[in-house]
Every structure is written in C-alpha cells, then in structure tokens.
N, C-alpha and C positions, 0 to 999 in steps of 0.2 A: 504494500500500500504506500509506504513511504517513497519508494522508487518511482511508482506510477505518478504520484503527485509531483515529484521532482522533474520527471520527463514532460509532463503537461506544462509545468511552469517554464521549463527551458524552451519548449516549443513555442509557447506564447511570446516569450521574450525575443526569440529569433524572428518570428513573424512580425512582431511590432517593430523590432529594430531594422528589418529589411525595408519596410514601407517608406521611410523618409528618403532612401537613396534610389528610389525608382527613377530610371532614366527618362529624359525628355524624348518625345518622338523625333524621328529623323526629319531634318529640314525645318525644325522649330527652334526658337530662341525664347528664353524667359526674359521679360522686361519687368523689373521691379521699380516702382515709383516711390520716392521718398521725399518728405518735407523735413528740412533741418533748419532750426532757428537758433542763432546765438543772439539773444535779445538782452534788453536792459529793462529792469523793473522800474516803473514810474519815471521814465525819462521824459522830462518836460522841456519845452522850447520848440522853436521852429524845426520842422522835419524836412530834410532834403533826401529824396529818393533817387537811386540810380538802378539801372537794369542792364544785365548782359545775358544773352541767351546762346546756347549751343545745341539745343534740341527743340523739336516741336512735333506735334501730333496732329494730323489733319482728319482723323477719324478712320483712316485706313492704313496710313503709313507713318512710321517714325522717321523724321529727317534729323540727321545728326551731323554737326559740323566736323569736318575732317580734323580740325585742331583738337577736338575733344577725344576722338578715337580714330586711329589710323585705318582700321579694317576690322572685319569680323572673323578672320581665320582663327579657328580654335576657340571662339567665344561661345559659351552656352548661356550666359546670363549677362544682361546689361542692367546696371544700377543707374537710374536717372534721378539725380538729386536736385530739387529746388531748394536753394539755400538763401537764407536771409541773415545778414550780420548787421547789428546795431552798434554804433559807437557814438560817444558824446564828446564834442570838441567845442570849446568856447561858447557854451550854452546852446549849442545846436546839435540836434540828433541827425546823424547820418544813417540812413537805412539802405544798405546795398543788397540788391537781389541778384543772385547769379545762379547759374546752372552748372552741374558737373556730371560727367558720364564716366562710370568705371566699368571697364570690360573685364569679365571674369571667365576664366577658362574652364569652369566647372559649374556645378549647381550649389556648392557649399562656399560660403564666403564669411569673412569677419570684417568688422569695421571698428575703428578706434576713435570715432568722432566725439564721443562723450568722454571727458577727462577721467582717467584712471579706470576705464571700463573697456573690455573687449566684448563686442556683441557678435554672436554667432548666429548664422541663418542657413537654412537648407531649403532649396526649391525642389519640388518633386511633382511628377505627374503620377497620381495614385488612382487607379481604376478610371483613367481618363479625366480626372479632375486635378487642376493645378493647385498646389498648396505651397505655402511658405511657413516654415516652422522656425522657432528660435526665440530670441530674447524679447521680441515684441517692441512696443513703443517705450521710449525712455524720456524722462523729464528730470533735469537736475537744476535745482534752484539754490542760490546762495543768499543769505539773509541781508536785509537792509534796503533802504531806498536807493534806487539806481543800480542795485547789484545785478550781476549777470545771471541769466538763466539759459539753459539749453534744452532744446526739444529735438528728438529724433523719432520720426513717425513714419511707419510703412503705410503708404496710401493704397497700395494694391499691387497685384502681380498679374501679368497677362502672358499667355503663350501665343506667340505670333509666328507667322511664316518668316523665315530668314530673309526672303525677298522683300518683305514689307518694311525692312529696316534699311534706309537709304543713307549712305555716307556721301556727303557732297562738300 
C-alpha cells in the first residue's frame, strides 16, 4: 500500500511537472506583453511627457523596429515591454514612455527589472491553450512622499504565426 501511494504521487508529480514545458507548435512564436513602471509617489508640479516606440500592433501583425531586435532566428518568445520612468528635476516631473523588445531563444525566461528580485516565467502550449506561469505581477513601493515605486505587470500572452511578426 505504501509503495502504491508513492508511485501514484510520483506519477502525479511527473505529469504536473511535464505540463509547463510543453513545446510551442511549429511556425509559432509567443508574444508576451508587459507594462513596467518606475514611478514617483505624489510627484507634484508640471508634467513633461516624452515617447519613443519600437513596436506596434495593427490587429494582425506585430511591427518591430530592427534597432530593437535584429531577427527572429532561434527566437521562441518575444517580450514586448511598455515602460514608463518618472523623474523629478527642479520641481518638474518628467515622464518618459519607451518600449523595449527582448528576444528569447526558448519559452523559459527570467527578468531582473525589480530590484533584488529575479522573476521567472514559463510559456507553454498545454492541450492547445497558451499559458504563462511564474512569479506573476510585482509591485515594490518605498515609503515617503515622492518615493519611488515599481510595477511589473504581465498584460497577456499570444501565440502568433512567425510570419505575422515583421522586422523593419
């Protein structure tokens, strides 16, 4: 009885452990969308905003600037990050919006965007459904007026045809 329970438990762990590493279908690429904010709490004063973009989505294709990623050879996952950074200078708040693309050669990746933390994620196609597992959303706040805070939020993951990712 004791061995039968052990084998059932071991089998369950093996099946559960195998699910997250299920491969993506051929000709597909996972696109993970992220919002990252390095903000300031209670920043007061005039706000000056700036924007720079390296990717866009028109409803059917992702267009990515060649400066952001040279190509898709060996890439299985694209991490598309919308990033906002707030700074305060001379009583004025500067809010810089930018985009970043990280090309990943597999479906497992780690990020170190939150200080003193390594966040780990796995993208997998399980029974035809795309999933992302891992550390989830993160919020880090430091105390006090005007103190910095950081947000790392996974907005979604899509499985797209490799042909629908255009590098230009």
